[in-house]
Structure formats: C-alpha cells, structure tokens
BAKOL-330694 format. One line per 2 residues: number of its first residue (from 1); their letters; for each residue x, y, z of N, C-alpha, C. Coordinates in pm, 1 decimal. Layout:
<sites>
NUM = a = X/Y/Z/X/Y/Z/X/Y/Z  ... $
</sites>
This chain:
<sites>
1 = ml = 10521.1/7871.8/9435.5/10430.5/7841.6/9540.4/10497.7/7730.4/9625.4  10499.0/7748.9/9761.6/10552.7/7650.9/9858.2/10473.6/7534.2/9860.2 $
3 = rs = 10529.1/7420.1/9844.5/10432.7/7292.3/9848.8/10399.0/7266.8/9986.7  10284.1/7193.4/10007.9/10231.2/7172.8/10148.8/10334.3/7085.0/10229.8 $
5 = ss = 10400.3/6989.6/10159.1/10489.3/6918.8/10227.1/10608.4/7003.9/10295.7  10651.0/7103.3/10227.4/10751.2/7195.6/10282.4/10696.8/7274.4/10396.5 $
7 = rf = 10567.9/7316.7/10394.9/10517.0/7375.2/10505.1/10504.9/7288.9/10626.1  10463.9/7166.1/10606.0/10457.1/7067.8/10719.6/10609.0/7041.1/10779.7 $
9 = sv = 10703.9/7041.1/10681.6/10839.3/7012.6/10738.1/10881.1/7130.4/10816.9  10858.4/7253.9/10791.5/10885.7/7359.0/10863.3/10828.0/7357.5/11007.6 $
11 = na = 10696.0/7326.5/11001.1/10625.3/7309.6/11133.1/10677.7/7193.9/11206.2  10716.3/7080.8/11154.1/10766.6/6974.9/11223.2/10900.2/7015.5/11298.5 $
13 = ir = 10980.8/7081.7/11221.7/11108.8/7122.5/11275.5/11087.4/7210.5/11392.3  10993.4/7314.6/11375.1/10963.8/7411.0/11480.4/10908.0/7339.8/11598.6 $
15 = aa = 10826.0/7238.6/11586.3/10764.1/7171.7/11696.7/10874.3/7101.6/11772.8  10965.8/7039.9/11703.6/11070.0/6970.0/11769.5/11169.4/7062.0/11849.9 $
17 = fi = 11182.1/7173.3/11788.8/11269.0/7283.6/11855.9/11204.6/7338.9/11973.2  11069.0/7365.4/11970.5/11004.3/7423.5/12083.1/10993.0/7311.8/12187.1 $
19 = ag = 10967.3/7192.7/12161.5/10974.8/7080.6/12256.2/11101.2/7070.7/12332.6  11220.8/7096.6/12266.2/11347.5/7082.5/12322.3/11398.9/7196.2/12404.9 $
21 = aa = 11335.7/7309.0/12398.5/11399.4/7421.5/12464.6/11280.4/7524.3/12497.5  11308.8/7599.9/12603.8/11218.0/7710.5/12629.0/11248.0/7836.8/12555.0 $
23 = it = 11153.5/7888.4/12488.5/11169.5/8002.7/12397.6/11098.2/8120.5/12462.1  11178.6/8231.2/12452.5/11103.6/8359.8/12490.0/11063.7/8426.9/12364.8 $
25 = ft = 10930.0/8435.4/12353.7/10875.0/8506.4/12235.9/10887.1/8652.6/12231.3  10917.1/8715.0/12118.7/10922.0/8858.0/12111.3/10787.9/8908.1/12103.0 $
27 = as = 10743.6/8993.7/12200.7/10614.5/9061.7/12195.4/10623.4/9186.9/12115.1  10513.0/9218.5/12043.5/10517.5/9330.9/11954.4/10509.3/9455.0/12030.8 $
29 = av = 10578.4/9554.8/12002.8/10565.7/9685.4/12074.5/10440.2/9745.7/12013.3  10364.1/9816.4/12093.5/10238.6/9881.0/12054.7/10258.0/10030.8/12072.4 $
31 = ia = 10239.3/10109.1/11967.6/10263.3/10251.7/11977.5/10151.9/10320.0/11894.4  10086.9/10414.8/11954.4/9975.1/10485.3/11888.2/10033.3/10558.1/11763.8 $
33 = ae = 9948.0/10566.4/11658.1/9999.0/10615.3/11535.6/10052.9/10762.8/11534.2  9990.1/10847.2/11624.2/10018.0/10981.9/11624.4/10141.9/11010.2/11707.6 $
35 = qv = 10184.2/10910.8/11769.7/10309.7/10923.6/11866.3/10438.5/10856.7/11814.1  10430.5/10771.3/11715.9/10544.6/10695.7/11691.2/10647.2/10776.0/11603.7 $
37 = ts = 10771.5/10738.6/11634.9/10892.0/10801.0/11562.5/10970.0/10690.3/11493.7  11049.4/10734.9/11398.2/11137.1/10629.3/11324.1/11233.4/10560.6/11413.3 $
39 = dq = 11285.2/10630.1/11521.2/11374.7/10564.9/11619.5/11299.8/10461.0/11707.6  11181.8/10479.8/11737.0/11109.8/10380.5/11813.7/11077.6/10260.2/11731.7 $
41 = il = 11048.2/10279.7/11603.9/11022.0/10172.8/11511.3/11158.0/10094.7/11489.3  11259.5/10170.9/11471.7/11387.7/10109.8/11445.0/11432.2/10016.2/11559.6 $
43 = ra = 11413.8/10064.0/11681.5/11444.5/9985.5/11807.9/11363.9/9858.2/11809.7  11233.4/9877.2/11781.9/11142.4/9758.3/11787.8/11178.2/9650.1/11695.8 $
45 = la = 11219.3/9694.6/11565.0/11236.4/9605.0/11467.7/11394.8/9554.1/11457.6  11469.4/9595.6/11551.3/11617.1/9549.6/11550.2/11620.4/9398.5/11553.5 $
47 = pn = 11707.5/9335.9/11475.1/11719.6/9197.6/11477.4/11753.9/9151.2/11612.9  11699.9/9017.4/11639.3/11743.2/8963.3/11767.2/11890.7/8925.3/11775.6 $
49 = kp = 11957.0/8973.9/11883.2/12099.5/8947.0/11900.2/12115.8/8794.3/11941.2  12206.7/8726.1/11874.4/12228.2/8581.0/11907.1/12306.0/8577.1/12049.8 $
51 = lt = 12264.1/8471.7/12122.4/12327.2/8461.2/12242.6/12477.3/8432.2/12238.0  12548.4/8472.1/12346.8/12686.9/8438.5/12345.8/12709.8/8286.4/12344.0 $
53 = rg = 12802.8/8249.8/12251.8/12812.8/8108.9/12223.2/12846.6/8028.5/12345.5  12916.4/8068.7/12436.1/12942.7/7987.5/12562.8/12828.9/7979.2/12647.5 $
55 = ls = 12725.8/8077.4/12637.0/12604.7/8073.8/12717.0/12487.8/8014.9/12662.3  12491.6/7986.9/12526.4/12367.5/7950.9/12452.9/12325.2/7806.6/12505.5 $
57 = ma = 12191.7/7802.1/12512.2/12133.5/7685.4/12544.9/12050.9/7628.7/12437.4  12065.8/7683.8/12324.3/11978.9/7644.0/12207.7/12030.4/7508.7/12153.7 $
59 = pp = 11933.3/7416.9/12126.8/11962.1/7279.0/12092.3/12011.0/7287.9/11930.3  12063.5/7177.6/11892.7/12125.3/7171.9/11761.8/12016.3/7197.9/11648.4 $
61 = ae = 11893.7/7181.2/11680.7/11790.5/7200.3/11580.7/11776.2/7345.9/11531.5  11825.0/7443.2/11607.5/11800.3/7588.1/11571.8/11846.1/7623.7/11431.6 $
63 = pa = 11969.3/7577.7/11384.9/12009.9/7615.9/11258.6/11911.5/7565.1/11153.8  11854.1/7438.0/11181.2/11761.4/7382.6/11083.0/11625.9/7460.7/11079.0 $
65 = vn = 11589.4/7519.9/11193.4/11475.7/7598.6/11207.6/11485.0/7729.8/11120.4  11601.2/7792.2/11151.4/11628.4/7921.0/11067.3/11639.8/7893.2/10916.7 $
67 = aa = 11695.6/7781.4/10875.9/11703.3/7753.4/10740.6/11572.9/7730.5/10669.8  11480.9/7654.6/10737.6/11356.2/7624.9/10691.9/11271.1/7754.3/10691.3 $
69 = eg = 11278.7/7837.3/10796.5/11213.9/7959.7/10797.2/11249.2/8042.7/10685.1  11384.4/8061.3/10658.8/11442.3/8144.5/10559.7/11393.2/8098.7/10420.1 $
71 = kf = 11390.9/7975.9/10400.1/11342.3/7920.6/10273.9/11198.5/7962.7/10250.9  11105.6/7943.6/10357.1/10973.8/7977.3/10347.0/10952.9/8129.9/10318.6 $
73 = vd = 11022.8/8219.3/10393.0/11014.7/8352.6/10374.3/11057.0/8394.0/10233.9  11160.5/8334.5/10178.1/11203.7/8360.3/10053.2/11102.6/8326.9/9945.6 $
75 = sl = 11018.1/8221.9/9972.7/10908.2/8183.5/9876.3/10790.1/8288.4/9872.4  10791.2/8373.6/9970.7/10684.7/8472.0/9979.0/10715.5/8599.7/9902.9 $
77 = rn = 10842.6/8618.8/9879.9/10884.6/8743.1/9814.2/10824.9/8750.5/9675.7  10783.7/8873.0/9627.5/10708.4/8896.0/9510.1/10580.3/8827.1/9491.3 $
79 = rs = 10529.5/8779.2/9603.9/10396.5/8718.1/9595.2/10291.8/8826.4/9618.3  10176.2/8821.0/9555.9/10060.7/8915.9/9579.4/9998.3/8867.9/9707.5 $
81 = tr = 9927.9/8968.7/9779.4/9868.1/8941.9/9906.5/9759.0/8837.3/9891.2  9679.9/8850.2/9788.0/9569.1/8757.4/9769.0/9605.6/8622.6/9725.0 $
83 = sl = 9735.7/8602.9/9683.1/9780.4/8472.0/9651.0/9817.5/8378.6/9764.0  9823.6/8438.8/9881.5/9860.3/8355.8/9996.1/9747.1/8262.7/10046.0 $
85 = sm = 9766.9/8143.9/10059.4/9673.5/8045.3/10121.8/9651.3/8072.0/10269.2  9547.4/8019.2/10320.8/9527.3/8034.1/10461.5/9632.0/7965.2/10543.7 $
87 = ge = 9676.0/7857.6/10485.5/9790.1/7782.6/10557.2/9928.4/7871.1/10559.2  9946.9/7938.2/10449.6/10060.0/8021.2/10446.8/10045.3/8139.1/10535.4 $
89 = re = 9930.3/8207.2/10545.2/9905.2/8303.0/10635.1/9922.8/8272.0/10781.0  9885.1/8152.6/10822.7/9899.2/8103.6/10953.1/10040.3/8069.5/10977.8 $
91 = qi = 10114.6/8021.1/10884.3/10264.4/7996.6/10906.8/10339.0/8117.4/10920.2  10305.1/8219.4/10857.7/10360.0/8350.7/10872.1/10338.6/8404.2/11013.1 $
93 = at = 10221.4/8388.8/11060.7/10180.7/8437.6/11193.9/10258.1/8354.2/11303.5  10281.4/8231.1/11276.3/10349.3/8146.2/11368.9/10498.9/8186.3/11381.4 $
95 = ia = 10556.7/8211.6/11269.0/10706.7/8253.8/11261.5/10713.4/8390.2/11321.1  10615.6/8476.6/11292.5/10622.1/8604.2/11335.9/10626.6/8624.7/11497.8 $
97 = qt = 10582.2/8524.5/11566.6/10571.6/8526.4/11710.3/10718.3/8538.1/11770.7  10819.3/8486.9/11701.8/10955.2/8488.7/11754.0/11036.8/8597.1/11695.6 $
99 = kp = 10986.3/8682.1/11620.2/11054.8/8795.0/11546.3/11030.9/8928.4/11610.3  11108.2/9032.0/11586.1/11094.0/9175.6/11627.9/10976.6/9221.8/11555.2 $
101 = ai = 10882.0/9290.7/11626.1/10765.5/9325.8/11554.5/10710.2/9464.4/11627.9  10633.7/9530.2/11558.0/10561.5/9655.1/11610.4/10422.5/9654.9/11552.6 $
103 = dl = 10324.6/9693.6/11645.7/10191.8/9719.6/11602.6/10172.0/9871.3/11593.6  10130.0/9911.0/11471.7/10108.2/10053.1/11448.5/9960.7/10080.8/11436.1 $
105 = ei = 9908.1/10166.1/11516.3/9761.6/10205.6/11503.6/9744.4/10301.1/11386.3  9772.1/10260.3/11259.7/9754.0/10346.4/11148.3/9602.7/10347.7/11111.8 $
107 = tf = 9544.2/10469.6/11097.7/9407.7/10470.5/11062.9/9393.5/10492.7/10913.3  9282.8/10467.2/10862.1/9251.9/10476.8/10723.3/9111.9/10549.0/10701.2 $
109 = dy = 9091.2/10609.8/10594.7/8964.2/10676.0/10569.3/8856.9/10575.3/10584.8  8731.5/10600.9/10619.2/8623.2/10514.4/10647.7/8599.7/10422.9/10522.8 $
111 = ns = 8586.7/10295.1/10559.6/8549.0/10203.4/10453.6/8649.3/10198.6/10329.6  8773.6/10236.1/10346.8/8860.1/10234.7/10241.4/9003.7/10199.6/10286.7 $
113 = an = 9089.7/10193.6/10186.4/9230.5/10161.5/10216.7/9322.0/10285.9/10196.9  9258.4/10413.4/10188.2/9337.2/10537.7/10198.1/9383.4/10567.8/10328.3 $
115 = is = 9519.5/10588.5/10349.1/9577.5/10629.8/10468.8/9526.0/10759.4/10506.3  9481.6/10774.0/10641.1/9426.3/10899.1/10679.2/9538.7/11001.4/10694.0 $
117 = kr = 9496.3/11131.3/10685.9/9594.3/11236.3/10698.3/9673.3/11232.4/10835.2  9605.7/11202.5/10939.6/9660.6/11198.7/11075.8/9766.7/11080.6/11086.7 $
119 = sv = 9757.7/10982.9/11001.3/9838.6/10867.2/11012.2/9963.2/10869.2/10908.4  9969.7/10976.1/10816.9/10074.4/10989.3/10718.8/10200.7/10993.8/10790.1 $
121 = qs = 10215.0/11072.1/10895.8/10338.2/11102.5/10961.7/10399.0/10961.7/11022.2  10312.3/10880.0/11060.4/10349.4/10751.7/11117.3/10404.5/10663.4/11003.8 $
123 = vq = 10349.7/10656.2/10886.4/10386.3/10573.2/10775.5/10526.2/10633.8/10725.4  10539.9/10762.4/10729.2/10675.7/10826.6/10694.5/10771.8/10778.9/10795.1 $
125 = al = 10741.0/10776.4/10921.8/10843.7/10729.0/11022.3/10877.1/10581.8/10998.8  10778.4/10504.5/10952.9/10801.4/10367.5/10921.2/10896.2/10353.4/10797.1 $
127 = gk = 10873.7/10438.5/10702.4/10958.5/10436.9/10584.2/11102.6/10471.1/10611.9  11119.4/10570.9/10701.7/11255.3/10608.2/10740.0/11329.5/10500.7/10814.0 $
129 = al = 11247.9/10430.3/10903.2/11314.0/10324.3/10983.3/11347.4/10204.0/10899.0  11257.0/10172.6/10799.8/11293.8/10060.0/10709.8/11403.8/10073.1/10611.2 $
131 = ss = 11423.6/10205.0/10588.2/11533.4/10246.9/10500.0/11672.5/10259.0/10574.2  11670.0/10233.2/10698.7/11798.4/10248.2/10776.4/11889.4/10143.2/10745.5 $
133 = pd = 12028.8/10158.5/10740.6/12125.2/10059.0/10713.0/12120.6/9952.0/10824.4  12066.7/9975.7/10942.5/12065.8/9884.8/11047.3/11963.2/9772.8/11014.9 $
135 = lk = 11874.4/9800.9/10922.1/11780.8/9691.6/10882.0/11810.3/9638.1/10742.7  11918.4/9668.7/10686.4/11949.2/9631.1/10554.0/11946.2/9473.2/10533.6 $
137 = gs = 11892.8/9431.0/10425.2/11889.2/9282.4/10414.9/11780.0/9205.1/10472.5  11689.2/9276.9/10544.2/11563.5/9214.3/10611.5/11454.8/9206.3/10521.6 $
139 = tf = 11371.3/9103.9/10540.5/11243.3/9100.9/10464.7/11134.5/9128.9/10577.2  11051.2/9224.3/10548.7/10949.2/9263.0/10636.5/10803.2/9208.5/10598.5 $
141 = vv = 10733.1/9173.4/10701.4/10598.5/9139.2/10679.5/10516.0/9254.9/10715.5  10416.2/9297.8/10639.5/10319.9/9411.5/10672.7/10191.4/9346.0/10667.3 $
143 = ag = 10134.5/9324.9/10797.1/10015.0/9256.7/10816.9/9896.3/9350.6/10848.2  9782.9/9337.9/10770.9/9671.9/9421.8/10805.1/9570.1/9354.5/10889.0 $
145 = ht = 9507.3/9416.4/10980.1/9412.8/9361.0/11080.2/9286.7/9454.3/11090.3  9181.6/9400.1/11108.4/9053.0/9477.7/11120.6/8990.1/9446.1/11260.7 $
147 = da = 8884.2/9528.6/11297.2/8797.4/9480.3/11409.0/8698.4/9378.0/11357.8  8612.7/9337.2/11453.1/8516.3/9229.9/11416.7/8382.1/9283.6/11365.9 $
149 = vg = 8372.6/9417.1/11336.9/8248.7/9470.2/11277.5/8251.3/9440.3/11134.0  8136.6/9383.2/11087.4/8136.6/9345.2/10938.9/8159.6/9188.4/10924.5 $
151 = gd = 8138.9/9150.1/10801.6/8150.1/9014.8/10752.0/8290.5/8961.9/10744.6  8320.4/8835.6/10739.9/8442.1/8782.9/10726.8/8517.0/8814.1/10593.8 $
153 = ey = 8442.0/8792.2/10486.9/8503.0/8822.0/10352.0/8535.9/8979.4/10341.3  8443.0/9053.0/10382.3/8451.9/9197.3/10379.0/8587.3/9240.0/10447.6 $
155 = nq = 8598.7/9199.4/10577.3/8717.1/9234.2/10654.9/8840.7/9182.2/10609.7  8837.7/9058.2/10550.8/8959.6/8998.0/10486.6/9013.5/9075.3/10379.7 $
157 = dl = 8918.5/9122.2/10293.1/8951.7/9194.5/10177.7/9003.9/9341.8/10222.2  8939.9/9394.1/10324.7/8981.2/9527.9/10370.4/9125.4/9520.7/10425.6 $
159 = se = 9153.2/9421.7/10501.6/9281.3/9406.2/10570.6/9394.8/9387.5/10449.1  9363.7/9315.3/10352.8/9459.3/9301.0/10245.1/9485.0/9422.2/10169.5 $
161 = rr = 9379.9/9507.8/10144.2/9387.6/9626.7/10072.1/9473.1/9733.1/10150.4  9454.3/9727.1/10287.1/9525.6/9820.1/10363.0/9667.8/9787.1/10390.7 $
163 = ad = 9702.2/9660.7/10387.5/9846.4/9618.3/10385.0/9911.0/9649.7/10252.3  9836.2/9639.8/10150.0/9893.5/9675.9/10014.1/9917.8/9830.1/10010.9 $
165 = ai = 9823.0/9914.9/10067.2/9841.1/10048.0/10065.6/9962.0/10095.8/10123.3  9994.5/10034.7/10243.8/10130.3/10063.8/10313.3/10238.1/10020.4/10229.9 $
167 = kr = 10234.7/9902.9/10168.0/10357.1/9864.3/10082.7/10377.3/9958.3/9962.1  10267.2/10000.8/9900.4/10284.2/10097.7/9790.6/10337.7/10228.4/9826.6 $
169 = yl = 10300.2/10273.6/9948.5/10350.0/10404.6/10003.3/10497.9/10388.4/10025.3  10545.7/10288.5/10090.1/10686.5/10263.1/10122.9/10762.9/10248.0/9997.0 $
171 = ad = 10714.4/10173.9/9903.2/10789.7/10155.8/9777.9/10795.7/10281.8/9700.2  10688.3/10371.1/9692.2/10679.0/10475.3/9605.1/10753.4/10600.0/9675.5 $
173 = ky = 10743.7/10609.4/9802.8/10810.2/10732.7/9877.2/10956.3/10704.8/9921.7  10982.5/10573.7/9948.0/11105.0/10547.0/10017.2/11195.8/10444.3/9931.9 $
175 = gi = 11147.1/10409.5/9819.0/11221.9/10320.4/9736.0/11254.9/10188.6/9795.6  11171.4/10142.9/9888.8/11191.5/10013.4/9949.9/11151.9/9901.4/9841.7 $
177 = ag = 11237.0/9806.0/9819.6/11199.7/9707.2/9719.0/11080.1/9630.4/9761.2  10991.3/9611.9/9662.4/10868.8/9539.7/9676.8/10893.9/9397.6/9730.0 $
179 = ad = 11009.3/9332.9/9685.0/11030.0/9193.5/9724.5/11069.0/9188.3/9873.0  11105.1/9300.1/9932.8/11139.8/9298.7/10069.0/11019.7/9324.0/10169.8 $
181 = lv = 10903.2/9344.1/10115.4/10784.0/9372.8/10176.7/10676.7/9265.0/10144.2  10652.4/9172.9/10238.0/10545.1/9065.6/10227.2/10421.5/9116.9/10285.0 $
183 = tv = 10315.4/9132.5/10214.0/10188.4/9187.1/10262.6/10090.5/9069.0/10291.9  10027.3/9076.2/10403.3/9926.4/8966.0/10443.8/9811.5/9028.3/10505.2 $
185 = gy = 9700.3/8981.2/10487.4/9576.0/9021.9/10559.9/9516.7/8912.1/10645.7  9470.1/8953.4/10763.9/9418.1/8860.6/10865.4/9272.7/8898.8/10895.6 $
187 = gk = 9217.2/9001.7/10837.3/9079.7/9034.2/10853.4/9056.5/9062.6/11005.6  8953.2/8994.2/11056.9/8919.7/9007.3/11200.9/8956.5/8887.0/11277.3 $
189 = tk = 9032.0/8799.9/11221.7/9069.6/8670.1/11279.9/9173.1/8683.0/11400.1  9244.5/8785.7/11415.2/9353.7/8806.2/11515.9/9340.1/8928.4/11601.6 $
191 = pk = 9239.0/8937.9/11682.7/9221.5/9052.3/11765.9/9343.2/9058.3/11870.5  9366.1/9178.5/11916.1/9469.1/9190.3/12008.8/9429.4/9127.0/12142.3 $
193 = sg = 9539.9/9063.3/12216.3/9498.1/8993.6/12338.4/9441.0/9087.5/12442.8  9333.7/9036.3/12503.6/9276.9/9121.7/12622.6/9172.5/9226.9/12573.7 $
195 = la = 9151.7/9239.4/12436.5/9056.1/9331.5/12386.7/8934.8/9257.2/12325.2  8819.2/9323.8/12333.8/8700.0/9276.6/12262.1/8722.4/9279.8/12115.4 $
197 = pt = 8678.1/9178.7/12046.1/8697.9/9178.4/11897.8/8663.5/9291.1/11828.0  8553.2/9372.2/11886.9/8503.6/9482.4/11810.3/8572.7/9616.6/11859.5 $
199 = dp = 8673.1/9599.3/11945.3/8741.6/9721.9/11986.3/8812.7/9792.5/11863.7  8804.2/9925.4/11847.4/8869.0/9989.4/11739.7/9017.9/9969.2/11739.5 $
201 = sn = 9085.9/9941.0/11847.1/9230.0/9923.8/11858.5/9275.1/9799.9/11767.3  9179.0/9712.5/11734.3/9219.7/9594.5/11652.6/9241.0/9632.8/11516.6 $
203 = rr = 9208.4/9749.1/11475.8/9229.7/9805.2/11340.8/9379.0/9857.2/11332.4  9470.6/9769.0/11286.4/9604.9/9806.1/11305.7/9691.1/9741.7/11196.6 $
205 = vq = 9807.9/9795.9/11182.6/9917.1/9725.3/11078.4/10025.8/9685.8/11167.4  10055.8/9554.5/11155.0/10168.5/9498.0/11215.2/10287.4/9492.3/11123.7 $
207 = vv = 10405.9/9530.8/11167.4/10522.6/9512.5/11092.1/10624.8/9421.5/11157.6  10671.9/9322.1/11088.1/10763.4/9216.6/11149.9/10882.1/9207.1/11069.1 $
209 = nm = 10996.5/9203.8/11145.4/11129.1/9177.9/11070.0/11155.6/9036.1/11076.4  11147.0/8974.3/10951.5/11147.1/8826.5/10946.0/11289.8/8768.9/10933.6 $
211 = an = 11392.3/8861.0/10954.2/11526.4/8812.9/10956.5/11549.1/8718.9/11063.7  11616.9/8601.5/11037.3/11649.0/8509.1/11154.2/11773.7/8546.4/11218.4 $
213 = ka = 11815.9/8482.4/11325.3/11928.1/8522.5/11400.3/12059.5/8502.3/11321.9  12069.4/8391.6/11238.0/12179.9/8378.1/11162.8/12210.0/8482.1/11057.9 $
215 = ta = 12093.6/8535.7/11002.4/12101.4/8635.8/10895.6/12137.0/8768.7/10968.7  12075.7/8787.8/11081.1/12099.7/8925.2/11153.9/12240.4/8928.9/11206.6 $
217 = ss = 12298.4/8830.6/11255.6/12429.4/8825.8/11308.5/12533.5/8849.3/11200.2  12506.0/8815.1/11070.9/12601.6/8826.9/10964.1/12607.5/8950.9/10898.5 $
219 = q = 12510.1/9048.8/10936.0/12503.1/9180.8/10866.5/12596.7/9278.5/10926.1 $
</sites>
C-alpha cells in the first residue's frame, strides 16, 4: 500500500510542474460501443511522443514527475479494485488527465456486471488493441463509471464490478496479464463534461494508458 506521504509527494511534484509550465492535457476519445475498432482504440491509446529535445520547453521537474507517477502506478499493480482508497482513486484520475485515454460506451445487462451481447465486439476490439506490440510494456487503467440514478454505495459497487468484468474478459480471452490492468470504480462521481449526471452516456468504461513519456520513448 502506498503511504499517504508518498501520495502527497507525487501531488507536490505535479503541482510544481504544472505551475512552471503550460500543459496540454490529453482528452479522451469517445467512441460508441457498436462502432469502435481495434485500430481506433490503438490510435487513441498510443503513448505520447516526447517533444524534440531542441524544442522542448519542459522544465527540469518533468523527470521527477514521471518517476513519481511510475512508482505510484507500480504500487497499484496486482491490487484489487476494492482495496483502493478514495485518495488513490483521485490520484489515478489526476494522473490520467495527462495520458492517452478512450471512453468506451460499453453496455451491461440491467443491474449487473454482465457485458451485453451488443458490446462484446467492442470488448474484443479492446483486447486486440491492448495485445498489440505497439502497447507492450504499458499499464492500463480500466475505470468504471455509472450515471447518477441510484445511491452512492450502489453505483460505486456497480462501477467496480463492471471494471472487474472487463479485466476478467481481457485476461481470460486475450491473455493480458492481470498486473497490467488496474481496475478502479468511480460510481457516479465523474459524469462526462456537459452532460446531466443522469444521462445514460455516463455509463461507460474509460481505458487509460498510464505509460509515461520516458517509458514510452524507450520501447
């Protein structure tokens, strides 16, 4: 378990980095479940390419940010979804803002974590993409979200079970190592920007490639 002091140190480094430079955050691509292809997912999750050294405006703190993020992400590997604290879930969300990500509108059977038949093809496309050599060595966050219908505890539990269902499918059908898939549930706490909290589009699974620039450039 990552100690709270380590979490604060990561946030402190990130705060200093953000204060010293303008950062362009990577927006998640959003593709409807029945339309997504493995190529689209692969492009969305491709690691950020580092800037040309002569043109880079990144301050000296960036390597420290990447190192702290990498240490934190490593601490999440092989953790169960329910073991994550609220602070860790929020730290994952903060780091994910700067990473390649995609929102998939994967539907589930009513009131369950069973992947619906019409969404199986999309999960298969995700499995093919994550199995690609282009994404080798990455750790992926699979985040479950719900709409605001229902209570907090119910939706938190449902989002965790749905994220776990995607992880099991990817591990069973595509042999993706469980340690490379970090599952987290956010319940109804993070609706999509511009949408009413009860909008059905908030029921989604977000996949984030947590590889930092240093890791991605070395592959």
